[in-house]
MOPAC internal coordinates of N, CA, C and O (Angstrom, degrees):
PM7 1SCF
backbone

  N    0.0000 0     0.00 0     0.00 0    0    0    0
  C    1.3997 1     0.00 0     0.00 0    1    0    0
  C    1.4891 1   109.80 1     0.00 0    2    1    0
  O    1.2310 1   120.61 1   -53.92 1    3    2    1
  N    1.2695 1   116.43 1   126.08 1    3    2    1
  C    1.5630 1   121.78 1  -179.85 1    5    3    2
  C    1.5083 1   106.08 1   -71.79 1    6    5    3
  O    1.2310 1   120.97 1   -43.20 1    7    6    5
  N    1.3896 1   115.75 1   136.80 1    7    6    5
  C    1.4593 1   114.03 1  -172.41 1    9    7    6
  C    1.5843 1   106.99 1  -113.22 1   10    9    7
  O    1.2310 1   118.14 1   176.71 1   11   10    9
  N    1.2206 1   121.15 1    -3.29 1   11   10    9
  C    1.4526 1   121.36 1   172.60 1   13   11   10
  C    1.6099 1   108.54 1  -153.44 1   14   13   11
  O    1.2310 1   123.61 1   -13.82 1   15   14   13
  N    1.3003 1   110.68 1   166.18 1   15   14   13
  C    1.4717 1   117.65 1   175.78 1   17   15   14
  C    1.4436 1   108.35 1  -134.61 1   18   17   15
  O    1.2310 1   116.93 1   -49.27 1   19   18   17
  N    1.2630 1   123.44 1   130.73 1   19   18   17
  C    1.4052 1   121.34 1   177.04 1   21   19   18
  C    1.6353 1   105.46 1  -121.72 1   22   21   19
  O    1.2310 1   124.40 1   -58.44 1   23   22   21
  N    1.3470 1   109.15 1   121.56 1   23   22   21
  C    1.4811 1   116.14 1  -178.78 1   25   23   22
  C    1.5487 1   105.03 1  -125.26 1   26   25   23
  O    1.2310 1   120.65 1   -78.81 1   27   26   25
  N    1.3820 1   116.36 1   101.19 1   27   26   25
  C    1.3577 1   121.28 1  -179.28 1   29   27   26
  C    1.5235 1   111.22 1   -64.16 1   30   29   27
  O    1.2310 1   120.25 1   -60.00 1   31   30   29
  N    1.3116 1   117.14 1   120.00 1   31   30   29
  C    1.4125 1   119.84 1   175.87 1   33   31   30
  C    1.5072 1   109.66 1  -117.58 1   34   33   31
  O    1.2310 1   119.70 1   -45.32 1   35   34   33
  N    1.3355 1   118.18 1   134.68 1   35   34   33
  C    1.5622 1   122.89 1  -173.91 1   37   35   34
  C    1.4917 1   110.50 1   -78.52 1   38   37   35
  O    1.2310 1   126.52 1   -19.35 1   39   38   37
  N    1.3781 1   105.07 1   160.65 1   39   38   37
  C    1.4920 1   113.59 1   167.72 1   41   39   38
  C    1.5849 1   103.88 1   -85.46 1   42   41   39
  O    1.2310 1   119.77 1   -52.86 1   43   42   41
  N    1.3442 1   118.05 1   127.14 1   43   42   41
  C    1.3544 1   130.01 1  -167.17 1   45   43   42
  C    1.5648 1   104.75 1   -79.31 1   46   45   43
  O    1.2310 1   122.19 1   -39.44 1   47   46   45
  N    1.3766 1   113.41 1   140.56 1   47   46   45
  C    1.3620 1   120.02 1   174.28 1   49   47   46
  C    1.5327 1   118.20 1  -100.74 1   50   49   47
  O    1.2310 1   119.12 1   -21.72 1   51   50   49
  N    1.2236 1   119.28 1   158.28 1   51   50   49
  C    1.5726 1   117.73 1   176.56 1   53   51   50
  C    1.5386 1   108.54 1    80.31 1   54   53   51
  O    1.2310 1   118.84 1  -170.92 1   55   54   53
  N    1.2815 1   119.83 1     9.08 1   55   54   53
  C    1.5229 1   113.37 1   172.61 1   57   55   54
  C    1.5983 1   108.40 1  -132.22 1   58   57   55
  O    1.2310 1   122.73 1   -25.78 1   59   58   57
  N    1.2543 1   112.38 1   154.22 1   59   58   57
  C    1.4264 1   119.60 1   178.20 1   61   59   58
  C    1.5227 1   110.86 1  -117.76 1   62   61   59
  O    1.2310 1   119.82 1  -106.57 1   63   62   61
  N    1.3303 1   117.95 1    73.43 1   63   62   61
  C    1.4292 1   119.36 1  -175.27 1   65   63   62
  C    1.5042 1   114.27 1   -71.20 1   66   65   63
  O    1.2310 1   119.67 1   -27.45 1   67   66   65
  N    1.2973 1   118.23 1   152.55 1   67   66   65
  C    1.3991 1   124.84 1   173.15 1   69   67   66
  C    1.5463 1   106.60 1  -122.25 1   70   69   67
  O    1.2310 1   119.14 1   -14.86 1   71   70   69
  N    1.3181 1   119.24 1   165.14 1   71   70   69
  C    1.3362 1   122.57 1   176.17 1   73   71   70
  C    1.5097 1   113.77 1   -52.80 1   74   73   71
  O    1.2310 1   123.02 1   131.53 1   75   74   73
  N    1.4198 1   111.82 1   -48.47 1   75   74   73
  C    1.6080 1   113.14 1   177.33 1   77   75   74
  C    1.4769 1   112.92 1   -63.72 1   78   77   75
  O    1.2310 1   121.26 1   135.32 1   79   78   77
  N    1.3690 1   115.19 1   -44.68 1   79   78   77
  C    1.5613 1   110.54 1  -175.79 1   81   79   78
  C    1.5753 1   113.18 1   -71.77 1   82   81   79
  O    1.2310 1   119.86 1   158.52 1   83   82   81
  N    1.3585 1   117.87 1   -21.48 1   83   82   81
  C    1.4440 1   118.71 1   179.20 1   85   83   82
  C    1.5394 1   109.14 1   -80.44 1   86   85   83
  O    1.2310 1   121.79 1   140.77 1   87   86   85
  N    1.3581 1   114.18 1   -39.23 1   87   86   85
  C    1.4382 1   115.02 1   174.24 1   89   87   86
  C    1.4954 1   117.52 1   -58.86 1   90   89   87
  O    1.2310 1   122.31 1   139.61 1   91   90   89
  N    1.3565 1   113.18 1   -40.39 1   91   90   89
  C    1.4904 1   119.56 1   178.72 1   93   91   90
  C    1.5910 1   104.55 1   -65.05 1   94   93   91
  O    1.2310 1   118.26 1   136.82 1   95   94   93
  N    1.2237 1   120.93 1   -43.18 1   95   94   93
  C    1.4516 1   126.55 1  -172.19 1   97   95   94
  C    1.5825 1   103.99 1   -67.43 1   98   97   95
  O    1.2310 1   121.04 1   140.41 1   99   98   97
  N    1.3617 1   115.61 1   -39.59 1   99   98   97
  C    1.5436 1   122.36 1   177.67 1  101   99   98
  C    1.4772 1   107.31 1   -56.35 1  102  101   99
  O    1.2310 1   121.09 1   129.39 1  103  102  101
  N    1.3721 1   115.52 1   -50.61 1  103  102  101
  C    1.4315 1   115.29 1   178.49 1  105  103  102
  C    1.5577 1   123.67 1   -70.83 1  106  105  103
  O    1.2310 1   122.51 1   161.06 1  107  106  105
  N    1.2816 1   112.80 1   -18.94 1  107  106  105
  C    1.3969 1   123.40 1   168.93 1  109  107  106
  C    1.6043 1   110.88 1   -67.50 1  110  109  107
  O    1.2310 1   125.10 1   122.52 1  111  110  109
  N    1.4436 1   107.82 1   -57.48 1  111  110  109
  C    1.3810 1   109.78 1   176.01 1  113  111  110
  C    1.5246 1   119.77 1   -57.77 1  114  113  111
  O    1.2310 1   121.62 1   145.03 1  115  114  113
  N    1.3066 1   114.51 1   -34.97 1  115  114  113
  C    1.5342 1   117.10 1   176.35 1  117  115  114
  C    1.4979 1   108.15 1   -62.75 1  118  117  115
  O    1.2310 1   118.25 1   140.79 1  119  118  117
  N    1.3082 1   120.93 1   -39.21 1  119  118  117
  C    1.4276 1   122.06 1   178.23 1  121  119  118
  C    1.4899 1   111.96 1   -63.61 1  122  121  119
  O    1.2310 1   119.36 1   141.89 1  123  122  121
  N    1.3415 1   118.82 1   -38.11 1  123  122  121
  C    1.4692 1   116.60 1   175.67 1  125  123  122
  C    1.4177 1   111.93 1   -71.48 1  126  125  123
  O    1.2310 1   119.36 1   150.18 1  127  126  125
  N    1.3446 1   118.83 1   -29.82 1  127  126  125
  C    1.5292 1   119.43 1   172.14 1  129  127  126
  C    1.5217 1   111.14 1   -61.64 1  130  129  127
  O    1.2310 1   122.32 1   129.36 1  131  130  129
  N    1.2433 1   113.17 1   -50.64 1  131  130  129
  C    1.4972 1   116.05 1   178.44 1  133  131  130
  C    1.5199 1   111.15 1   -59.93 1  134  133  131
  O    1.2310 1   114.82 1   141.46 1  135  134  133
  N    1.2959 1   127.42 1   -38.54 1  135  134  133
  C    1.4301 1   131.30 1   173.52 1  137  135  134
  C    1.5062 1   110.26 1   -56.63 1  138  137  135
  O    1.2310 1   121.47 1   136.24 1  139  138  137
  N    1.3518 1   114.79 1   -43.76 1  139  138  137
  C    1.5426 1   120.83 1  -175.81 1  141  139  138
  C    1.5004 1   108.52 1   -72.16 1  142  141  139
  O    1.2310 1   119.82 1   142.46 1  143  142  141
  N    1.4782 1   117.94 1   -37.54 1  143  142  141
  C    1.4576 1   121.00 1   174.42 1  145  143  142
  C    1.5018 1   108.85 1   -63.58 1  146  145  143
  O    1.2310 1   118.74 1   138.01 1  147  146  145
  N    1.3187 1   120.02 1   -41.99 1  147  146  145
  C    1.4208 1   121.28 1   177.99 1  149  147  146
  C    1.5835 1   115.57 1   -62.92 1  150  149  147
  O    1.2310 1   120.84 1   142.36 1  151  150  149
  N    1.2020 1   116.00 1   -37.64 1  151  150  149
  C    1.5090 1   121.77 1   172.06 1  153  151  150
  C    1.5236 1   109.10 1   -62.29 1  154  153  151
  O    1.2310 1   121.56 1   129.95 1  155  154  153
  N    1.2508 1   114.62 1   -50.05 1  155  154  153
  C    1.5000 1   119.28 1  -177.79 1  157  155  154
  C    1.5452 1   108.27 1   -60.16 1  158  157  155
  O    1.2310 1   117.08 1   135.22 1  159  158  157
  N    1.2506 1   123.15 1   -44.78 1  159  158  157
  C    1.4998 1   125.17 1  -173.16 1  161  159  158
  C    1.5757 1   106.77 1   -89.00 1  162  161  159
  O    1.2310 1   118.84 1   179.75 1  163  162  161
  N    1.2289 1   119.82 1    -0.25 1  163  162  161
  C    1.5683 1   119.57 1   179.06 1  165  163  162
  C    1.4729 1   113.06 1    66.25 1  166  165  163
  O    1.2310 1   120.47 1  -144.83 1  167  166  165
  N    1.3320 1   116.71 1    35.17 1  167  166  165
  C    1.5044 1   115.41 1   179.30 1  169  167  166
  C    1.5875 1   102.83 1   -79.96 1  170  169  167
  O    1.2310 1   126.49 1   -18.60 1  171  170  169
  N    1.2509 1   105.12 1   161.40 1  171  170  169
  C    1.6713 1   116.51 1  -175.33 1  173  171  170
  C    1.5006 1   104.53 1   -70.34 1  174  173  171
  O    1.2310 1   120.16 1   -28.18 1  175  174  173
  N    1.3001 1   117.29 1   151.82 1  175  174  173
  C    1.4448 1   127.15 1   170.96 1  177  175  174
  C    1.4363 1   117.96 1   105.62 1  178  177  175
  O    1.2310 1   119.81 1   143.41 1  179  178  177
  N    1.2909 1   117.97 1   -36.59 1  179  178  177
  C    1.5087 1   123.68 1   176.05 1  181  179  178
  C    1.4659 1   110.41 1  -125.00 1  182  181  179
  O    1.2310 1   123.82 1   -59.71 1  183  182  181
  N    1.3705 1   110.27 1   120.29 1  183  182  181
  C    1.5196 1   112.73 1  -173.08 1  185  183  182
  C    1.4946 1   107.59 1  -104.83 1  186  185  183
  O    1.2310 1   119.89 1   -37.79 1  187  186  185
  N    1.4277 1   117.82 1   142.21 1  187  186  185
  C    1.4526 1   118.92 1   175.85 1  189  187  186
  C    1.4872 1   114.04 1   -62.66 1  190  189  187
  O    1.2310 1   116.86 1   -18.57 1  191  190  189
  N    1.3041 1   123.57 1   161.43 1  191  190  189
  C    1.4164 1   125.11 1   169.76 1  193  191  190
  C    1.5358 1   110.68 1   -63.25 1  194  193  191
  O    1.2310 1   120.77 1   -37.81 1  195  194  193
  N    1.3458 1   116.13 1   142.19 1  195  194  193
  C    1.4085 1   122.59 1   174.67 1  197  195  194
  C    1.5424 1   111.57 1   -42.23 1  198  197  195
  O    1.2310 1   119.40 1   -48.88 1  199  198  197
  N    1.2985 1   118.74 1   131.12 1  199  198  197
  C    1.4935 1   121.63 1   176.39 1  201  199  198
  C    1.4888 1   114.68 1    77.01 1  202  201  199
  O    1.2310 1   119.46 1  -178.78 1  203  202  201
  N    1.3594 1   118.64 1     1.22 1  203  202  201
  C    1.5282 1   114.77 1   177.40 1  205  203  202
  C    1.4553 1   107.16 1   -68.33 1  206  205  203
  O    1.2310 1   122.54 1   -43.44 1  207  206  205
  N    1.3484 1   112.74 1   136.56 1  207  206  205
  C    1.3905 1   124.01 1   171.46 1  209  207  206
  C    1.5487 1   114.63 1   -84.83 1  210  209  207
  O    1.2310 1   119.35 1    -8.69 1  211  210  209
  N    1.2679 1   118.85 1   171.31 1  211  210  209
  C    1.5217 1   121.25 1   174.93 1  213  211  210
  C    1.5961 1   106.80 1   -66.28 1  214  213  211
  O    1.2310 1   121.34 1   142.20 1  215  214  213
  N    1.2468 1   115.04 1   -37.80 1  215  214  213
  C    1.6055 1   118.10 1   177.28 1  217  215  214
  C    1.5155 1   107.31 1   -60.06 1  218  217  215
  O    1.2310 1   118.57 1   136.77 1  219  218  217
  N    1.4044 1   120.33 1   -43.23 1  219  218  217
  C    1.3633 1   118.23 1  -178.57 1  221  219  218
  C    1.4776 1   112.59 1   -69.14 1  222  221  219
  O    1.2310 1   119.90 1   145.29 1  223  222  221
  N    1.2582 1   117.80 1   -34.71 1  223  222  221
  C    1.5050 1   122.55 1   173.94 1  225  223  222
  C    1.4146 1   113.33 1   -60.79 1  226  225  223
  O    1.2310 1   120.04 1   132.71 1  227  226  225
  N    1.3990 1   117.53 1   -47.29 1  227  226  225
  C    1.4818 1   121.05 1   177.62 1  229  227  226
  C    1.5234 1   111.02 1   -61.84 1  230  229  227
  O    1.2310 1   120.59 1   139.96 1  231  230  229
  N    1.2734 1   116.47 1   -40.04 1  231  230  229
  C    1.4737 1   119.70 1  -179.82 1  233  231  230
  C    1.5001 1   109.05 1   -64.28 1  234  233  231
  O    1.2310 1   119.28 1   142.27 1  235  234  233
  N    1.2905 1   118.98 1   -37.73 1  235  234  233
  C    1.4613 1   123.68 1   177.11 1  237  235  234
  C    1.5060 1   112.72 1   -58.12 1  238  237  235
  O    1.2310 1   123.67 1   134.03 1  239  238  237
  N    1.3930 1   110.58 1   -45.97 1  239  238  237
  C    1.4970 1   119.48 1   177.90 1  241  239  238
  C    1.5079 1   110.00 1   -59.59 1  242  241  239
  O    1.2310 1   119.50 1   133.66 1  243  242  241
  N    1.3325 1   118.55 1   -46.34 1  243  242  241
  C    1.4669 1   126.36 1   177.68 1  245  243  242
  C    1.5040 1   111.99 1   -57.28 1  246  245  243
  O    1.2310 1   123.51 1   134.28 1  247  246  245
  N    1.3080 1   110.87 1   -45.72 1  247  246  245
  C    1.5355 1   111.85 1  -176.83 1  249  247  246
  C    1.4121 1   112.04 1   -70.79 1  250  249  247
  O    1.2310 1   119.51 1   138.11 1  251  250  249
  N    1.3440 1   118.55 1   -41.89 1  251  250  249
  C    1.4996 1   118.45 1   173.05 1  253  251  250
  C    1.4986 1   116.40 1   -64.22 1  254  253  251
  O    1.2310 1   118.69 1   148.09 1  255  254  253
  N    1.3719 1   120.10 1   -31.91 1  255  254  253
  C    1.4050 1   119.48 1   174.11 1  257  255  254
  C    1.5080 1   109.59 1   -71.29 1  258  257  255
  O    1.2310 1   114.65 1   150.76 1  259  258  257
  N    1.2605 1   127.74 1   -29.24 1  259  258  257
  C    1.4397 1   130.21 1   170.63 1  261  259  258
  C    1.5176 1   111.56 1   -64.87 1  262  261  259
  O    1.2310 1   121.95 1   141.80 1  263  262  261
  N    1.4026 1   113.88 1   -38.20 1  263  262  261
  C    1.4897 1   113.92 1   174.90 1  265  263  262
  C    1.5537 1   115.23 1   -66.94 1  266  265  263
  O    1.2310 1   121.62 1   145.54 1  267  266  265
  N    1.3821 1   114.51 1   -34.46 1  267  266  265
  C    1.4558 1   119.49 1   170.97 1  269  267  266
  C    1.6239 1   109.44 1   -64.97 1  270  269  267
  O    1.2310 1   122.08 1   130.38 1  271  270  269
  N    1.1847 1   113.62 1   -49.62 1  271  270  269
  C    1.6277 1   117.53 1   177.96 1  273  271  270
  C    1.4589 1   111.95 1   -52.78 1  274  273  271
  O    1.2310 1   120.65 1   130.00 1  275  274  273
  N    1.4153 1   116.37 1   -50.00 1  275  274  273
  C    1.5101 1   124.98 1  -176.48 1  277  275  274
  C    1.5977 1   105.40 1   -60.92 1  278  277  275
  O    1.2310 1   118.30 1   136.84 1  279  278  277
  N    1.3598 1   120.84 1   -43.16 1  279  278  277
  C    1.4184 1   122.88 1  -174.51 1  281  279  278
  C    1.5756 1   106.82 1   -73.52 1  282  281  279
  O    1.2310 1   117.95 1   146.83 1  283  282  281
  N    1.2846 1   121.50 1   -33.17 1  283  282  281
  C    1.3884 1   128.39 1   175.60 1  285  283  282
  C    1.5069 1   108.07 1   -61.80 1  286  285  283
  O    1.2310 1   119.53 1   129.97 1  287  286  285
  N    1.3880 1   118.51 1   -50.03 1  287  286  285
  C    1.4942 1   123.78 1   177.72 1  289  287  286
  C    1.5163 1   106.21 1   -60.88 1  290  289  287
  O    1.2310 1   115.73 1   131.59 1  291  290  289
  N    1.2311 1   125.72 1   -48.41 1  291  290  289
  C    1.3861 1   126.19 1   177.55 1  293  291  290
  C    1.4796 1   112.81 1   -52.19 1  294  293  291
  O    1.2310 1   118.41 1   140.22 1  295  294  293
  N    1.3121 1   120.64 1   -39.78 1  295  294  293
  C    1.4864 1   124.50 1   173.46 1  297  295  294
  C    1.4398 1   110.72 1   -62.00 1  298  297  295
  O    1.2310 1   119.31 1   138.07 1  299  298  297
  N    1.3959 1   118.93 1   -41.93 1  299  298  297
  C    1.3643 1   114.68 1   176.13 1  301  299  298
  C    1.4942 1   117.38 1   -68.74 1  302  301  299
  O    1.2310 1   118.83 1   150.34 1  303  302  301
  N    1.2647 1   119.84 1   -29.66 1  303  302  301
  C    1.4966 1   123.38 1   173.08 1  305  303  302
  C    1.5252 1   109.57 1   -66.57 1  306  305  303
  O    1.2310 1   120.33 1   141.46 1  307  306  305
  N    1.4060 1   116.98 1   -38.54 1  307  306  305
  C    1.3693 1   117.07 1   178.86 1  309  307  306
  C    1.5673 1   112.47 1   -66.12 1  310  309  307
  O    1.2310 1   122.17 1   139.92 1  311  310  309
  N    1.3609 1   113.46 1   -40.08 1  311  310  309
  C    1.4893 1   117.88 1  -176.86 1  313  311  310
  C    1.6614 1   107.92 1   -67.96 1  314  313  311
  O    1.2310 1   122.44 1   141.81 1  315  314  313
  N    1.1882 1   112.93 1   -38.19 1  315  314  313
  C    1.5819 1   123.85 1   177.99 1  317  315  314
  C    1.4907 1   107.31 1   -59.38 1  318  317  315
  O    1.2310 1   120.38 1   129.01 1  319  318  317
  N    1.4605 1   116.87 1   -50.99 1  319  318  317
  C    1.4746 1   118.84 1  -167.87 1  321  319  318
  C    1.5062 1   112.21 1   -86.39 1  322  321  319
  O    1.2310 1   119.80 1   147.15 1  323  322  321
  N    1.3409 1   117.99 1   -32.85 1  323  322  321
  C    1.5166 1   118.84 1  -177.72 1  325  323  322
  C    1.4351 1   114.90 1   -95.22 1  326  325  323
  O    1.2310 1   121.01 1   161.42 1  327  326  325
  N    1.4047 1   115.68 1   -18.58 1  327  326  325
  C    1.4383 1   118.85 1  -177.30 1  329  327  326
  C    1.5382 1   114.37 1  -124.16 1  330  329  327
  O    1.2310 1   122.48 1  -173.83 1  331  330  329
  N    1.3174 1   112.86 1     6.17 1  331  330  329
  C    1.5619 1   116.63 1  -179.11 1  333  331  330
  C    1.5061 1   113.08 1    54.64 1  334  333  331
  O    1.2310 1   120.67 1  -148.05 1  335  334  333
  N    1.3699 1   116.33 1    31.95 1  335  334  333
  C    1.4698 1   122.97 1   173.62 1  337  335  334
  C    1.5791 1   112.10 1   -66.09 1  338  337  335
  O    1.2310 1   119.68 1   -50.88 1  339  338  337
  N    1.2474 1   118.21 1   129.12 1  339  338  337
  C    1.5146 1   124.09 1   176.46 1  341  339  338
  C    1.6410 1   103.04 1   -89.92 1  342  341  339
  O    1.2310 1   123.01 1   -85.63 1  343  342  341
  N    1.2593 1   111.83 1    94.37 1  343  342  341
  C    1.4313 1   116.63 1  -178.20 1  345  343  342
  C    1.5166 1   115.54 1   -63.65 1  346  345  343
  O    1.2310 1   119.87 1   145.76 1  347  346  345
  N    1.3278 1   117.86 1   -34.24 1  347  346  345
  C    1.4907 1   122.87 1   176.61 1  349  347  346
  C    1.4363 1   108.67 1   -61.84 1  350  349  347
  O    1.2310 1   116.43 1   141.42 1  351  350  349
  N    1.3606 1   124.38 1   -38.58 1  351  350  349
  C    1.4472 1   126.34 1   174.35 1  353  351  350
  C    1.5342 1   113.80 1   -62.95 1  354  353  351
  O    1.2310 1   120.95 1   134.97 1  355  354  353
  N    1.3326 1   115.78 1   -45.03 1  355  354  353
  C    1.3828 1   121.12 1   177.36 1  357  355  354
  C    1.5566 1   114.41 1   -64.80 1  358  357  355
  O    1.2310 1   122.42 1   145.79 1  359  358  357
  N    1.3543 1   112.97 1   -34.21 1  359  358  357
  C    1.4243 1   117.04 1   176.36 1  361  359  358
  C    1.5249 1   116.06 1   -68.77 1  362  361  359
  O    1.2310 1   124.87 1   138.19 1  363  362  361
  N    1.4306 1   108.25 1   -41.81 1  363  362  361
  C    1.4622 1   116.32 1   175.05 1  365  363  362
  C    1.7177 1   109.45 1   -54.20 1  366  365  363
  O    1.2310 1   125.01 1   130.80 1  367  366  365
  N    1.3558 1   107.98 1   -49.20 1  367  366  365
  C    1.5155 1   112.87 1   176.67 1  369  367  366
  C    1.5305 1   116.83 1   -61.11 1  370  369  367
  O    1.2310 1   121.24 1   147.59 1  371  370  369
  N    1.2853 1   115.23 1   -32.41 1  371  370  369
  C    1.4176 1   124.65 1   174.31 1  373  371  370
  C    1.5273 1   111.70 1   -63.00 1  374  373  371
  O    1.2310 1   121.46 1   126.35 1  375  374  373
  N    1.3774 1   114.82 1   -53.65 1  375  374  373
  C    1.4872 1   120.60 1   178.90 1  377  375  374
  C    1.5035 1   108.19 1   -63.80 1  378  377  375
  O    1.2310 1   115.30 1   144.62 1  379  378  377
  N    1.2925 1   126.52 1   -35.38 1  379  378  377
  C    1.4787 1   127.71 1   179.61 1  381  379  378
  C    1.5198 1   105.57 1   -63.58 1  382  381  379
  O    1.2310 1   119.49 1   134.36 1  383  382  381
  N    1.2928 1   118.58 1   -45.64 1  383  382  381
  C    1.5408 1   121.17 1   176.41 1  385  383  382
  C    1.5017 1   115.17 1   -56.17 1  386  385  383
  O    1.2310 1   120.40 1   134.87 1  387  386  385
  N    1.3916 1   116.83 1   -45.13 1  387  386  385
  C    1.3357 1   126.30 1   178.02 1  389  387  386
  C    1.5417 1   108.93 1   -60.42 1  390  389  387
  O    1.2310 1   119.72 1   135.61 1  391  390  389
  N    1.1792 1   118.15 1   -44.39 1  391  390  389
  C    1.5872 1   126.18 1   177.78 1  393  391  390
  C    1.5689 1   108.05 1   -62.35 1  394  393  391
  O    1.2310 1   120.64 1   136.22 1  395  394  393
  N    1.3372 1   116.39 1   -43.78 1  395  394  393
  C    1.5047 1   119.21 1   179.01 1  397  395  394
  C    1.4856 1   111.64 1   -61.51 1  398  397  395
  O    1.2310 1   121.74 1   142.10 1  399  398  397
  N    1.3739 1   114.27 1   -37.90 1  399  398  397
  C    1.5162 1   117.86 1  -176.38 1  401  399  398
  C    1.4944 1   106.67 1   -86.81 1  402  401  399
  O    1.2310 1   116.06 1  -173.32 1  403  402  401
  N    1.2133 1   125.08 1     6.68 1  403  402  401
  C    1.4932 1   123.74 1   176.39 1  405  403  402
  C    1.4295 1   120.41 1    82.32 1  406  405  403
  O    1.2310 1   121.21 1  -175.09 1  407  406  405
  N    1.4288 1   115.30 1     4.91 1  407  406  405
  C    1.4856 1   122.49 1  -172.05 1  409  407  406
  C    1.6006 1   105.34 1   -81.99 1  410  409  407
  O    1.2310 1   118.85 1   160.57 1  411  410  409
  N    1.2550 1   119.79 1   -19.43 1  411  410  409
  C    1.4652 1   121.98 1   178.46 1  413  411  410
  C    1.4911 1   108.93 1  -132.34 1  414  413  411
  O    1.2310 1   121.31 1   -36.00 1  415  414  413
  N    1.3599 1   115.09 1   144.00 1  415  414  413
  C    1.5042 1   118.15 1  -177.86 1  417  415  414
  C    1.5045 1   110.14 1   -95.14 1  418  417  415
  O    1.2310 1   120.10 1   180.00 1  419  418  417

């Protein structure tokens, strides 16, 4: 069983994100992920494109999930650059919390 996944996502060029703009973008991308999941699961309200296969729908979910992840990474860059946040320290704290809760061994 794989115990972790590392997906290197880059710092984006040509944009000047702020905490506010990135938070709004994160919510937008999360909504698009929700819509993709709704299409995959056949929930009412959002219909898949004609001829879309289950594989197409799963790929859409994965693509939207990566959009969410990229936006979250962008927010981390913003916090590091604009507020001098040490993300490695916060990550260590997060992992310790997961261990305390029993999610990690």
